[in-house]
C-alpha positions, 0 to 999 in steps of 0.5 A: 770484652766482657758482656758487662762492658758491652752493655755499658758501652751500649748504654753510653752510646744510647745516652749520647744519641738521646742527648744529641737528639734532644739538642738537635730537636731543641735547635730545630724547634728554636730555629725553625718552629719558633723562628718567627716568634723569637725573631719578632721578640728580638726585633721588639727589643732592639727596634720599634714597630712601625705601623704601615697604614692601609689606604682607606677605600674610596667612596663613590656614588652610583655613577662613580663620582668620588665622594671621599678619597685620600691625599698623601701626607706625612706624619712627623715623628721624633725619637727623643733618644737620638736628638743630637741638638734638641734646641736647634730641632725645637726651633726649626720645627716650631717655625716650620710646623707652626707649633709653640716652641714651649709645647715642642720642648715639653714633648721632646723632654723625655726619652721615649723612642716614638713621639708624634709631632704633627700629623697630616703635613703636606708632602711639599712641607715635609720635603722642605723640612727634611732638607733643612734637617739634613743640612743642619745635621739634626738627627732624631726626626723622621717622617712616616707616610700617611693619607688625609681623608678629603670630601670633594663635595664639602657639606653635600651628603655630609650625614650620609658619608660621615667622616674619619678620625686621626686614627682612620676609624670611621665616624658617623655615616657610611664611613662608620657603617662600612668601616670594616671594608674601607679601613683595610688591614694595616701592615708593619715593620720593625726599624732600628737606627744607628747612632747617626739616626740612619735606619738599619734593617737586620730583621727584614723578614719581620714586616707585613705589607698593608692591604688597602681598603675596599671601595664602597659604591653608594646608591646615591646619584650625585645629580639628584642629590644636587637637586635636593640640596638646592631645593632644601637650601631654598626652603631654609631660606624661604621658610626658615624652619628649625629642621628640614629633611628631603628624601628620594627613594626607588620603590622597587629596589629600596635604593636611596637616590638622595638624602639631605638634612638641614642643618648640616656641616662641611665634612672638611671643616668638621671641627667647626661643626655644631652638634645640631648640624651633625645629626642625620635627622632622616633616621634619628629624629621622630615626629608625629606624621599627621595626615600622611599616616592615614594611608595605614588606616585606609590600607588596613580597612580595604585589605581586610575587606571591612569596606569597599573602595567606594563604601560610604562612611559618615563623617559626622558633619565635622564633630565627633564625640568618641571616648569622652573627647571631641574629634574635629575635621577641618571642614564639615563632611557628611558621607565620604567614600574611603577614596575621598577620606584620603583625598579630603584628609578627613580625621573622623573618616580615618578614625572610623576606618581604623575602628572598622578593623579593631585595635589589634588588627590596626596595630598589626598593620602599623607594624607590618608597614615597618613602624616601630622598628628600624628600616635596616638601612646601612647607616648608624644611629637609626632609631625605632620610633615609638609605637605603643602596643594596644594594651597601653592605648587610651580610650581615644587612641584608636581615633588619634593614631589613624591621623598620625598622633600619639606615635613617633616615626622617622622621615625614612620610615614614612618614605618606606611606607609610601614606597610600599604603596608604590611597590604594589604592597611589598615592603622593601628594605631600604639601602644606601650601599650599592656594592663593595669592590676591590681596587682592581674592580673585583666585586666583593659584595653586591647588595640585592633588593630585600623584600621583607614582606607583602603588607597589603595585596596589589589590588589594595595598593592600587586603590590607595594609589588611585586615592593618592592621585586625587590628593594631588588634584584640585579636589585634594589637599596637594594641588600645589604638588603637581608636576606638569606632564606627570601624574602624582600620587601623594599625601600631605601632613600637617602635625602640631609639634609635640613639646618636650614636656608633653602636650603640643606647642601652639602655632608650631607645626611639622609639615610634610608631603610624601608621594611618588612619580609617575603614579602609574609606574613609580620611578621614585618616592619623595618626602619633604618634611619641614619642622616649624616652617614660618609662612607670611600668614598662619593659614598658609602653614600647611603641608600642601602649601609648603611641602607640596610645592617643594616636592613639585620642584624636586620631582620636576627636576628629578624627572628631567634628570632621569629623562622620564617621558611626560604625558602631553595631555597631562602637560597641558591640563595641570598647571603647577600651583605657585607657592602660597598663592592659593588656598587648598579646597581641603586642608590637612590641619590637625583638629582643635585639641582637647586635653590630652588623655593618657598621651605619651609625650614624644621628643625629638630623639638624637644619637651621635 
């Protein structure tokens, strides 16, 4: 063979080798590398993708009591291309599922292969319908497993738990904020059916099992929640306020032990709920706090060492002209110590405490206590409140803000501020989620207390706490908040309601009490707030006489539930003041109003 012939043979052989190599590589590429992709495309062309929903995680309280869980249901679906007797199917489904025949006929009068007929069909009804379809040899109707979200406690904790939509997405509350953990990961499979409507599975590899959602454990104790739910219902019946909120919180850890608002709604009947009843007012409503805010003025003055705890402040005998406007006290006070300014709730005294530290420093302490920013609780929709910087203050703002005017705070912010006093001056982030676990008990996430900052020194916190103990005594504004056997520290508030168009509403007040028990080593902080309570006489509409007794009943039952040991000597010494029976020695009613000077109108903020 000539050299040219050998060269041609070698070239031809090389060409065949290259060609078969390319073909082999292409086969490997299609059959191995791209197998899953093309198999999925084939499945999509010849069948349809059926979602296998993950089961949503269960929500528990702190003691593993179920707050939200699932019950099995089925979804009835139709493949309009496989209906062998449409009229018979319409008649049967209309009778069994209580759906108008005209609506069903309209739904099925198309050639779509996947039509949802009805969701959340009980298993017993689905089984009966399945048998009737089989007996009538009616094809084109299929059933998919699903689950319905059930809330065994109805309206209890409704604003905290929230709910889900038909697509199993969390709406409001923990259902929304923890949706990433609760919803899990849906699976899928591709389904093809023959002419008879029977399922065939030529693409068995094209499926993915679902991963069920994680379980969320809350810090809320259902026993304590039941206590405040009963008391807030009793308060609504007795005082018929427009709105009400009660919160219990553990100051050392930030755990929310209980939270209730009125109006409310039933989680299982949410289609009947009114918008006003679906708001978690503890975090989305703001109010002028009134005299409860005086703890900030006192804490700033003591912590900056501008005054000592026993320093005397002249309270102008009840009337003080400052910045061209009059500031009144509910009673003519002469000289009061810092301690007595809190005990007797002197507006003028609180104003002078703030003046002693100056606008900038007082504003700094307001922000250090957490006002003007979200607390960070794991609930959606929380607002910042309204705290204006000093450059926007009027000439008299430094005297009005210390007594809780010209600002907007949420009930939770006020609770956290009092918890800071109870926790030796440490501001701790409140949280309502205790842990997240898998179904087998494996801990996915466990939340620890988060100390944000040291707001005031432990000594200053101790002094403020000592004054707040005097508030809940015969000398203070909240004798009716006392609990037999325990020392209580707290502060009352009675703030005139801010009108939506600016100014104030005559005769309407937001009354509140926030305090902690036992004063020596606090186990919980509690807040009671009623918006526009109605009393038998106007002179009884004070925080000490309305919110104070409610706090007393809540705290006494909570202490019993938590098995706290009372002090026998206190048990004998302090009677519980009856509701609306006594008039306090000092009152925390707001002063008579002068015309507002550069006042910012605050309205109740809301967010769905």
